TORKOL-4160 file (C-alpha; in steps of 0.2 Angstrom, whole numbers, padded with zeros to 4 digits, m for minus):
397
<pt num="1" X="0112" Y="0016" Z="m0036"/>
<pt num="2" X="0122" Y="0012" Z="m0020"/>
<pt num="3" X="0118" Y="0024" Z="m0005"/>
<pt num="4" X="0129" Y="0024" Z="0011"/>
<pt num="5" X="0121" Y="0014" Z="0027"/>
<pt num="6" X="0123" Y="0027" Z="0042"/>
<pt num="7" X="0127" Y="0015" Z="0057"/>
<pt num="8" X="0128" Y="0023" Z="0076"/>
<pt num="9" X="0127" Y="0014" Z="0091"/>
<pt num="10" X="0111" Y="0021" Z="0095"/>
<pt num="11" X="0095" Y="0021" Z="0087"/>
<pt num="12" X="0091" Y="0040" Z="0082"/>
<pt num="13" X="0076" Y="0039" Z="0072"/>
<pt num="14" X="0064" Y="0049" Z="0080"/>
<pt num="15" X="0045" Y="0045" Z="0087"/>
<pt num="16" X="0032" Y="0053" Z="0094"/>
<pt num="17" X="0040" Y="0052" Z="0109"/>
<pt num="18" X="0057" Y="0053" Z="0107"/>
<pt num="19" X="0061" Y="0069" Z="0099"/>
<pt num="20" X="0072" Y="0073" Z="0085"/>
<pt num="21" X="0084" Y="0089" Z="0089"/>
<pt num="22" X="0083" Y="0098" Z="0070"/>
<pt num="23" X="0089" Y="0111" Z="0066"/>
<pt num="24" X="0070" Y="0120" Z="0065"/>
<pt num="25" X="0067" Y="0114" Z="0083"/>
<pt num="26" X="0058" Y="0097" Z="0090"/>
<pt num="27" X="0053" Y="0085" Z="0077"/>
<pt num="28" X="0038" Y="0071" Z="0079"/>
<pt num="29" X="0037" Y="0056" Z="0069"/>
<pt num="30" X="0019" Y="0050" Z="0070"/>
<pt num="31" X="0018" Y="0029" Z="0062"/>
<pt num="32" X="0005" Y="0028" Z="0051"/>
<pt num="33" X="0002" Y="0007" Z="0048"/>
<pt num="34" X="m0001" Y="0007" Z="0031"/>
<pt num="35" X="m0002" Y="0025" Z="0027"/>
<pt num="36" X="m0021" Y="0025" Z="0033"/>
<pt num="37" X="m0027" Y="0040" Z="0041"/>
<pt num="38" X="m0045" Y="0047" Z="0045"/>
<pt num="39" X="m0051" Y="0063" Z="0043"/>
<pt num="40" X="m0053" Y="0067" Z="0060"/>
<pt num="41" X="m0036" Y="0063" Z="0063"/>
<pt num="42" X="m0030" Y="0074" Z="0049"/>
<pt num="43" X="m0039" Y="0088" Z="0061"/>
<pt num="44" X="m0028" Y="0084" Z="0075"/>
<pt num="45" X="m0012" Y="0085" Z="0068"/>
<pt num="46" X="m0016" Y="0100" Z="0058"/>
<pt num="47" X="m0022" Y="0108" Z="0077"/>
<pt num="48" X="m0006" Y="0102" Z="0081"/>
<pt num="49" X="0005" Y="0108" Z="0069"/>
<pt num="50" X="m0003" Y="0125" Z="0070"/>
<pt num="51" X="m0004" Y="0129" Z="0088"/>
<pt num="52" X="0014" Y="0119" Z="0094"/>
<pt num="53" X="0025" Y="0118" Z="0076"/>
<pt num="54" X="0027" Y="0128" Z="0061"/>
<pt num="55" X="0008" Y="0125" Z="0053"/>
<pt num="56" X="0015" Y="0110" Z="0040"/>
<pt num="57" X="0016" Y="0091" Z="0039"/>
<pt num="58" X="0030" Y="0082" Z="0033"/>
<pt num="59" X="0028" Y="0066" Z="0022"/>
<pt num="60" X="0040" Y="0054" Z="0026"/>
<pt num="61" X="0044" Y="0040" Z="0012"/>
<pt num="62" X="0040" Y="0026" Z="0022"/>
<pt num="63" X="0020" Y="0034" Z="0023"/>
<pt num="64" X="0023" Y="0040" Z="0038"/>
<pt num="65" X="0019" Y="0059" Z="0045"/>
<pt num="66" X="0032" Y="0072" Z="0055"/>
<pt num="67" X="0028" Y="0087" Z="0064"/>
<pt num="68" X="0041" Y="0101" Z="0064"/>
<pt num="69" X="0048" Y="0115" Z="0074"/>
<pt num="70" X="0040" Y="0109" Z="0089"/>
<pt num="71" X="0045" Y="0125" Z="0100"/>
<pt num="72" X="0025" Y="0129" Z="0107"/>
<pt num="73" X="0023" Y="0112" Z="0118"/>
<pt num="74" X="0032" Y="0097" Z="0126"/>
<pt num="75" X="0029" Y="0077" Z="0125"/>
<pt num="76" X="0018" Y="0076" Z="0139"/>
<pt num="77" X="0004" Y="0088" Z="0131"/>
<pt num="78" X="0010" Y="0082" Z="0113"/>
<pt num="79" X="0008" Y="0063" Z="0119"/>
<pt num="80" X="m0008" Y="0067" Z="0126"/>
<pt num="81" X="m0013" Y="0075" Z="0109"/>
<pt num="82" X="m0010" Y="0061" Z="0099"/>
<pt num="83" X="m0017" Y="0047" Z="0108"/>
<pt num="84" X="m0033" Y="0056" Z="0112"/>
<pt num="85" X="m0033" Y="0054" Z="0091"/>
<pt num="86" X="m0028" Y="0037" Z="0093"/>
<pt num="87" X="m0013" Y="0042" Z="0085"/>
<pt num="88" X="m0001" Y="0034" Z="0099"/>
<pt num="89" X="m0010" Y="0016" Z="0102"/>
<pt num="90" X="0009" Y="0011" Z="0114"/>
<pt num="91" X="0022" Y="0021" Z="0119"/>
<pt num="92" X="0033" Y="0006" Z="0122"/>
<pt num="93" X="0032" Y="0002" Z="0102"/>
<pt num="94" X="0027" Y="0019" Z="0096"/>
<pt num="95" X="0045" Y="0020" Z="0084"/>
<pt num="96" X="0041" Y="m0001" Z="0078"/>
<pt num="97" X="0027" Y="0002" Z="0072"/>
<pt num="98" X="0033" Y="0002" Z="0054"/>
<pt num="99" X="0021" Y="m0005" Z="0042"/>
<pt num="100" X="0019" Y="m0002" Z="0023"/>
<pt num="101" X="0007" Y="m0006" Z="0010"/>
<pt num="102" X="0000" Y="m0003" Z="m0006"/>
<pt num="103" X="m0013" Y="0013" Z="m0003"/>
<pt num="104" X="m0026" Y="0006" Z="m0014"/>
<pt num="105" X="m0024" Y="m0012" Z="m0003"/>
<pt num="106" X="m0039" Y="m0024" Z="m0003"/>
<pt num="107" X="m0051" Y="m0026" Z="0013"/>
<pt num="108" X="m0042" Y="m0042" Z="0018"/>
<pt num="109" X="m0025" Y="m0031" Z="0014"/>
<pt num="110" X="m0030" Y="m0017" Z="0027"/>
<pt num="111" X="m0035" Y="m0032" Z="0038"/>
<pt num="112" X="m0019" Y="m0038" Z="0039"/>
<pt num="113" X="m0012" Y="m0023" Z="0043"/>
<pt num="114" X="m0024" Y="m0021" Z="0059"/>
<pt num="115" X="m0018" Y="m0037" Z="0063"/>
<pt num="116" X="0001" Y="m0035" Z="0063"/>
<pt num="117" X="0000" Y="m0019" Z="0071"/>
<pt num="118" X="m0010" Y="m0027" Z="0084"/>
<pt num="119" X="0001" Y="m0042" Z="0085"/>
<pt num="120" X="0016" Y="m0031" Z="0084"/>
<pt num="121" X="0011" Y="m0020" Z="0100"/>
<pt num="122" X="0007" Y="m0036" Z="0110"/>
<pt num="123" X="0024" Y="m0041" Z="0109"/>
<pt num="124" X="0033" Y="m0036" Z="0124"/>
<pt num="125" X="0053" Y="m0043" Z="0116"/>
<pt num="126" X="0048" Y="m0034" Z="0099"/>
<pt num="127" X="0051" Y="m0017" Z="0108"/>
<pt num="128" X="0067" Y="m0020" Z="0104"/>
<pt num="129" X="0065" Y="m0018" Z="0086"/>
<pt num="130" X="0075" Y="m0005" Z="0079"/>
<pt num="131" X="0066" Y="0010" Z="0074"/>
<pt num="132" X="0073" Y="0008" Z="0056"/>
<pt num="133" X="0066" Y="m0011" Z="0054"/>
<pt num="134" X="0052" Y="m0014" Z="0041"/>
<pt num="135" X="0038" Y="m0023" Z="0039"/>
<pt num="136" X="0027" Y="m0023" Z="0023"/>
<pt num="137" X="0011" Y="m0031" Z="0016"/>
<pt num="138" X="0011" Y="m0031" Z="m0002"/>
<pt num="139" X="0021" Y="m0023" Z="m0014"/>
<pt num="140" X="0029" Y="m0009" Z="m0010"/>
<pt num="141" X="0043" Y="0003" Z="m0019"/>
<pt num="142" X="0055" Y="0001" Z="m0004"/>
<pt num="143" X="0065" Y="m0012" Z="0001"/>
<pt num="144" X="0058" Y="m0020" Z="0019"/>
<pt num="145" X="0067" Y="m0030" Z="0033"/>
<pt num="146" X="0054" Y="m0043" Z="0027"/>
<pt num="147" X="0036" Y="m0043" Z="0019"/>
<pt num="148" X="0022" Y="m0053" Z="0015"/>
<pt num="149" X="0018" Y="m0053" Z="m0005"/>
<pt num="150" X="0004" Y="m0061" Z="m0012"/>
<pt num="151" X="0010" Y="m0079" Z="m0022"/>
<pt num="152" X="m0005" Y="m0087" Z="m0031"/>
<pt num="153" X="m0013" Y="m0093" Z="m0014"/>
<pt num="154" X="0001" Y="m0091" Z="m0003"/>
<pt num="155" X="0011" Y="m0076" Z="0001"/>
<pt num="156" X="0031" Y="m0075" Z="m0002"/>
<pt num="157" X="0039" Y="m0072" Z="0011"/>
<pt num="158" X="0053" Y="m0059" Z="0008"/>
<pt num="159" X="0069" Y="m0055" Z="0017"/>
<pt num="160" X="0076" Y="m0038" Z="0013"/>
<pt num="161" X="0069" Y="m0039" Z="m0004"/>
<pt num="162" X="0074" Y="m0057" Z="m0008"/>
<pt num="163" X="0064" Y="m0072" Z="m0009"/>
<pt num="164" X="0072" Y="m0087" Z="m0001"/>
<pt num="165" X="0058" Y="m0101" Z="m0003"/>
<pt num="166" X="0047" Y="m0097" Z="0011"/>
<pt num="167" X="0029" Y="m0099" Z="0007"/>
<pt num="168" X="0013" Y="m0096" Z="0020"/>
<pt num="169" X="m0006" Y="m0095" Z="0020"/>
<pt num="170" X="m0014" Y="m0081" Z="0024"/>
<pt num="171" X="m0020" Y="m0084" Z="0041"/>
<pt num="172" X="0000" Y="m0088" Z="0043"/>
<pt num="173" X="0005" Y="m0072" Z="0037"/>
<pt num="174" X="0006" Y="m0061" Z="0056"/>
<pt num="175" X="0015" Y="m0077" Z="0063"/>
<pt num="176" X="0027" Y="m0078" Z="0051"/>
<pt num="177" X="0033" Y="m0058" Z="0050"/>
<pt num="178" X="0035" Y="m0056" Z="0069"/>
<pt num="179" X="0043" Y="m0075" Z="0066"/>
<pt num="180" X="0055" Y="m0065" Z="0057"/>
<pt num="181" X="0058" Y="m0049" Z="0067"/>
<pt num="182" X="0062" Y="m0062" Z="0081"/>
<pt num="183" X="0074" Y="m0069" Z="0071"/>
<pt num="184" X="0081" Y="m0054" Z="0069"/>
<pt num="185" X="0081" Y="m0048" Z="0083"/>
<pt num="186" X="0090" Y="m0063" Z="0088"/>
<pt num="187" X="0103" Y="m0063" Z="0077"/>
<pt num="188" X="0109" Y="m0044" Z="0080"/>
<pt num="189" X="0109" Y="m0051" Z="0099"/>
<pt num="190" X="0122" Y="m0063" Z="0095"/>
<pt num="191" X="0131" Y="m0050" Z="0082"/>
<pt num="192" X="0149" Y="m0044" Z="0086"/>
<pt num="193" X="0153" Y="m0026" Z="0079"/>
<pt num="194" X="0142" Y="m0012" Z="0076"/>
<pt num="195" X="0122" Y="m0014" Z="0080"/>
<pt num="196" X="0112" Y="m0021" Z="0065"/>
<pt num="197" X="0101" Y="m0009" Z="0060"/>
<pt num="198" X="0093" Y="m0018" Z="0044"/>
<pt num="199" X="0092" Y="m0037" Z="0041"/>
<pt num="200" X="0103" Y="m0034" Z="0026"/>
<pt num="201" X="0116" Y="m0027" Z="0039"/>
<pt num="202" X="0116" Y="m0044" Z="0048"/>
<pt num="203" X="0131" Y="m0057" Z="0042"/>
<pt num="204" X="0121" Y="m0070" Z="0031"/>
<pt num="205" X="0107" Y="m0056" Z="0027"/>
<pt num="206" X="0093" Y="m0063" Z="0019"/>
<pt num="207" X="0095" Y="m0083" Z="0019"/>
<pt num="208" X="0101" Y="m0086" Z="0036"/>
<pt num="209" X="0085" Y="m0077" Z="0044"/>
<pt num="210" X="0073" Y="m0085" Z="0031"/>
<pt num="211" X="0080" Y="m0103" Z="0037"/>
<pt num="212" X="0079" Y="m0095" Z="0058"/>
<pt num="213" X="0059" Y="m0091" Z="0052"/>
<pt num="214" X="0056" Y="m0107" Z="0044"/>
<pt num="215" X="0061" Y="m0115" Z="0058"/>
<pt num="216" X="0051" Y="m0107" Z="0071"/>
<pt num="217" X="0037" Y="m0110" Z="0058"/>
<pt num="218" X="0039" Y="m0128" Z="0059"/>
<pt num="219" X="0041" Y="m0126" Z="0039"/>
<pt num="220" X="0055" Y="m0130" Z="0025"/>
<pt num="221" X="0057" Y="m0118" Z="0014"/>
<pt num="222" X="0054" Y="m0118" Z="m0006"/>
<pt num="223" X="0066" Y="m0123" Z="m0021"/>
<pt num="224" X="0056" Y="m0112" Z="m0034"/>
<pt num="225" X="0057" Y="m0097" Z="m0046"/>
<pt num="226" X="0061" Y="m0083" Z="m0036"/>
<pt num="227" X="0045" Y="m0070" Z="m0034"/>
<pt num="228" X="0053" Y="m0054" Z="m0041"/>
<pt num="229" X="0039" Y="m0040" Z="m0035"/>
<pt num="230" X="0039" Y="m0026" Z="m0049"/>
<pt num="231" X="0040" Y="m0006" Z="m0041"/>
<pt num="232" X="0022" Y="0000" Z="m0041"/>
<pt num="233" X="0017" Y="0017" Z="m0049"/>
<pt num="234" X="0012" Y="0031" Z="m0036"/>
<pt num="235" X="m0007" Y="0031" Z="m0037"/>
<pt num="236" X="m0011" Y="0048" Z="m0044"/>
<pt num="237" X="m0028" Y="0053" Z="m0053"/>
<pt num="238" X="m0046" Y="0043" Z="m0052"/>
<pt num="239" X="m0045" Y="0026" Z="m0046"/>
<pt num="240" X="m0053" Y="0011" Z="m0044"/>
<pt num="241" X="m0052" Y="0001" Z="m0030"/>
<pt num="242" X="m0054" Y="m0019" Z="m0030"/>
<pt num="243" X="m0069" Y="m0018" Z="m0019"/>
<pt num="244" X="m0078" Y="m0005" Z="m0033"/>
<pt num="245" X="m0076" Y="0010" Z="m0023"/>
<pt num="246" X="m0064" Y="0024" Z="m0029"/>
<pt num="247" X="m0051" Y="0034" Z="m0023"/>
<pt num="248" X="m0042" Y="0050" Z="m0030"/>
<pt num="249" X="m0023" Y="0050" Z="m0030"/>
<pt num="250" X="m0015" Y="0068" Z="m0027"/>
<pt num="251" X="0002" Y="0073" Z="m0028"/>
<pt num="252" X="0008" Y="0084" Z="m0013"/>
<pt num="253" X="0022" Y="0095" Z="m0020"/>
<pt num="254" X="0041" Y="0089" Z="m0010"/>
<pt num="255" X="0030" Y="0082" Z="0004"/>
<pt num="256" X="0023" Y="0095" Z="0014"/>
<pt num="257" X="0007" Y="0099" Z="0016"/>
<pt num="258" X="m0001" Y="0117" Z="0022"/>
<pt num="259" X="m0014" Y="0120" Z="0033"/>
<pt num="260" X="m0025" Y="0124" Z="0019"/>
<pt num="261" X="m0024" Y="0109" Z="0012"/>
<pt num="262" X="m0024" Y="0100" Z="0028"/>
<pt num="263" X="m0041" Y="0108" Z="0030"/>
<pt num="264" X="m0047" Y="0100" Z="0015"/>
<pt num="265" X="m0042" Y="0083" Z="0015"/>
<pt num="266" X="m0047" Y="0082" Z="0033"/>
<pt num="267" X="m0068" Y="0083" Z="0024"/>
<pt num="268" X="m0063" Y="0066" Z="0019"/>
<pt num="269" X="m0067" Y="0050" Z="0029"/>
<pt num="270" X="m0052" Y="0040" Z="0022"/>
<pt num="271" X="m0036" Y="0044" Z="0022"/>
<pt num="272" X="m0021" Y="0035" Z="0014"/>
<pt num="273" X="m0002" Y="0043" Z="0014"/>
<pt num="274" X="0010" Y="0034" Z="m0001"/>
<pt num="275" X="0029" Y="0032" Z="0002"/>
<pt num="276" X="0029" Y="0042" Z="m0013"/>
<pt num="277" X="0025" Y="0057" Z="m0001"/>
<pt num="278" X="0010" Y="0059" Z="m0010"/>
<pt num="279" X="m0010" Y="0057" Z="m0003"/>
<pt num="280" X="m0026" Y="0044" Z="m0006"/>
<pt num="281" X="m0042" Y="0050" Z="m0004"/>
<pt num="282" X="m0050" Y="0032" Z="0000"/>
<pt num="283" X="m0067" Y="0023" Z="0000"/>
<pt num="284" X="m0078" Y="0036" Z="m0012"/>
<pt num="285" X="m0091" Y="0030" Z="m0023"/>
<pt num="286" X="m0091" Y="0034" Z="m0039"/>
<pt num="287" X="m0100" Y="0051" Z="m0041"/>
<pt num="288" X="m0088" Y="0057" Z="m0028"/>
<pt num="289" X="m0071" Y="0057" Z="m0036"/>
<pt num="290" X="m0071" Y="0068" Z="m0050"/>
<pt num="291" X="m0077" Y="0082" Z="m0036"/>
<pt num="292" X="m0063" Y="0076" Z="m0025"/>
<pt num="293" X="m0052" Y="0077" Z="m0040"/>
<pt num="294" X="m0053" Y="0094" Z="m0044"/>
<pt num="295" X="m0056" Y="0101" Z="m0025"/>
<pt num="296" X="m0038" Y="0093" Z="m0022"/>
<pt num="297" X="m0030" Y="0101" Z="m0039"/>
<pt num="298" X="m0037" Y="0118" Z="m0031"/>
<pt num="299" X="m0028" Y="0115" Z="m0017"/>
<pt num="300" X="m0013" Y="0115" Z="m0024"/>
<pt num="301" X="m0013" Y="0094" Z="m0022"/>
<pt num="302" X="m0010" Y="0089" Z="m0041"/>
<pt num="303" X="m0021" Y="0074" Z="m0045"/>
<pt num="304" X="m0015" Y="0072" Z="m0062"/>
<pt num="305" X="0000" Y="0063" Z="m0069"/>
<pt num="306" X="0006" Y="0074" Z="m0080"/>
<pt num="307" X="0012" Y="0087" Z="m0064"/>
<pt num="308" X="0029" Y="0095" Z="m0063"/>
<pt num="309" X="0029" Y="0090" Z="m0048"/>
<pt num="310" X="0027" Y="0069" Z="m0056"/>
<pt num="311" X="0043" Y="0058" Z="m0048"/>
<pt num="312" X="0049" Y="0074" Z="m0038"/>
<pt num="313" X="0055" Y="0071" Z="m0020"/>
<pt num="314" X="0066" Y="0081" Z="m0008"/>
<pt num="315" X="0076" Y="0078" Z="0007"/>
<pt num="316" X="0073" Y="0090" Z="0021"/>
<pt num="317" X="0088" Y="0102" Z="0019"/>
<pt num="318" X="0090" Y="0120" Z="0025"/>
<pt num="319" X="0084" Y="0126" Z="0037"/>
<pt num="320" X="0076" Y="0110" Z="0045"/>
<pt num="321" X="0092" Y="0101" Z="0044"/>
<pt num="322" X="0108" Y="0108" Z="0049"/>
<pt num="323" X="0117" Y="0094" Z="0039"/>
<pt num="324" X="0113" Y="0102" Z="0025"/>
<pt num="325" X="0122" Y="0114" Z="0012"/>
<pt num="326" X="0107" Y="0121" Z="0002"/>
<pt num="327" X="0090" Y="0127" Z="0003"/>
<pt num="328" X="0085" Y="0112" Z="m0008"/>
<pt num="329" X="0066" Y="0114" Z="m0007"/>
<pt num="330" X="0068" Y="0131" Z="m0015"/>
<pt num="331" X="0081" Y="0127" Z="m0026"/>
<pt num="332" X="0068" Y="0114" Z="m0032"/>
<pt num="333" X="0054" Y="0124" Z="m0033"/>
<pt num="334" X="0063" Y="0134" Z="m0044"/>
<pt num="335" X="0070" Y="0121" Z="m0056"/>
<pt num="336" X="0059" Y="0108" Z="m0058"/>
<pt num="337" X="0050" Y="0105" Z="m0075"/>
<pt num="338" X="0038" Y="0091" Z="m0080"/>
<pt num="339" X="0047" Y="0077" Z="m0086"/>
<pt num="340" X="0040" Y="0063" Z="m0093"/>
<pt num="341" X="0055" Y="0048" Z="m0087"/>
<pt num="342" X="0065" Y="0044" Z="m0072"/>
<pt num="343" X="0061" Y="0051" Z="m0053"/>
<pt num="344" X="0072" Y="0063" Z="m0046"/>
<pt num="345" X="0078" Y="0066" Z="m0025"/>
<pt num="346" X="0084" Y="0082" Z="m0019"/>
<pt num="347" X="0098" Y="0080" Z="m0009"/>
<pt num="348" X="0105" Y="0092" Z="0005"/>
<pt num="349" X="0122" Y="0083" Z="0007"/>
<pt num="350" X="0127" Y="0063" Z="0004"/>
<pt num="351" X="0117" Y="0055" Z="0017"/>
<pt num="352" X="0103" Y="0051" Z="0005"/>
<pt num="353" X="0088" Y="0052" Z="0017"/>
<pt num="354" X="0072" Y="0049" Z="0010"/>
<pt num="355" X="0081" Y="0040" Z="m0006"/>
<pt num="356" X="0070" Y="0032" Z="m0017"/>
<pt num="357" X="0073" Y="0011" Z="m0019"/>
<pt num="358" X="0071" Y="0014" Z="m0037"/>
<pt num="359" X="0081" Y="0019" Z="m0051"/>
<pt num="360" X="0083" Y="0040" Z="m0053"/>
<pt num="361" X="0092" Y="0053" Z="m0055"/>
<pt num="362" X="0103" Y="0062" Z="m0038"/>
<pt num="363" X="0104" Y="0080" Z="m0036"/>
<pt num="364" X="0116" Y="0083" Z="m0024"/>
<pt num="365" X="0121" Y="0097" Z="m0014"/>
<pt num="366" X="0142" Y="0099" Z="m0013"/>
<pt num="367" X="0153" Y="0112" Z="m0007"/>
<pt num="368" X="0153" Y="0117" Z="m0024"/>
<pt num="369" X="0137" Y="0119" Z="m0032"/>
<pt num="370" X="0127" Y="0102" Z="m0037"/>
<pt num="371" X="0131" Y="0087" Z="m0043"/>
<pt num="372" X="0119" Y="0077" Z="m0053"/>
<pt num="373" X="0118" Y="0059" Z="m0055"/>
<pt num="374" X="0110" Y="0047" Z="m0067"/>
<pt num="375" X="0108" Y="0027" Z="m0061"/>
<pt num="376" X="0120" Y="0021" Z="m0072"/>
<pt num="377" X="0133" Y="0030" Z="m0065"/>
<pt num="378" X="0137" Y="0048" Z="m0074"/>
<pt num="379" X="0138" Y="0063" Z="m0064"/>
<pt num="380" X="0140" Y="0081" Z="m0071"/>
<pt num="381" X="0142" Y="0097" Z="m0061"/>
<pt num="382" X="0132" Y="0112" Z="m0067"/>
<pt num="383" X="0133" Y="0130" Z="m0066"/>
<pt num="384" X="0117" Y="0137" Z="m0057"/>
<pt num="385" X="0110" Y="0144" Z="m0072"/>
<pt num="386" X="0112" Y="0127" Z="m0081"/>
<pt num="387" X="0104" Y="0117" Z="m0067"/>
<pt num="388" X="0083" Y="0115" Z="m0072"/>
<pt num="389" X="0091" Y="0109" Z="m0093"/>
<pt num="390" X="0105" Y="0097" Z="m0084"/>
<pt num="391" X="0091" Y="0089" Z="m0071"/>
<pt num="392" X="0080" Y="0086" Z="m0085"/>
<pt num="393" X="0091" Y="0079" Z="m0094"/>
<pt num="394" X="0095" Y="0067" Z="m0084"/>
<pt num="395" X="0077" Y="0061" Z="m0080"/>
<pt num="396" X="0076" Y="0060" Z="m0100"/>
<pt num="397" X="0090" Y="0047" Z="m0101"/>
């Protein structure tokens, strides 16, 4: 379903150095390329949240993390603590390290994530990218501005989700993505009117940037059937990795980790935050997987797909966001039931923050209660007592 494009004259995306003044206090967003995080780094984040914030860690739909209500720290101290944990490798590029990847990415893809991050941060001009500009390596449940997706023995480079015929070998993936970013910045500088924050907002959109990228690379766009990636499913439960190891994926209810949950997760060596606002304990030997599934479940992080929280996400809502009309998290907590159907996203207003890219049910707070919208358009306005049943029916539609 369409969502409004929120345009403004300034880039309001928060970062670890540029804090957002939310209703519940300063908010810091920490970028995690590919969603990857070590247990040691999670321990550092938990300590910051406990000492300076509200004690929790918020997961975002781009697989980043946010520290909320940072009323007992200052930006200099926060930056020093994040830098010491390896979570702030650059001050100039920290808001542009937006790199999404499949949570169960294989080793070559992990190498590409690292190489893209390093090359991005080493390019002074790319510090000018908007904080909303998104790279991706592999198929993710998002619409990246530029993505490299495996296609046979090459990679298809997609522009705002569109395949315009650009194919590159693995060793040219990083140069291709950076060339696309430069082409975007050049086109953005020529654009008249409000600044373009995403590639799709530019005149000519995907095709124009694809042609400019191909020219920069010295290659020709191919005329062949377009690659249309499928939206992947959220990784939940015990899952095999491509390298023979195992991972355990867990749901984080409404994308908010508590201090106790972080303490459990921090005992793992390798973690991945997912674009579904979940978490994966990765690189496990086969014998350890079932024990981790049990531990996560006991910590309130369901590691099986029959949880009532499967497919349920929400924006910040009250009291964290002043624009919200309701405490949507409390309402979701009170009304959510297990449904084997469409995902549902709860919203405190019409802006649509954090909405999933694929088909989903939209539950939006209005001045007169909630509006429940299905992907094909019908909108219902149930009474409060009927809200749970209305959401269940919409998800089964």
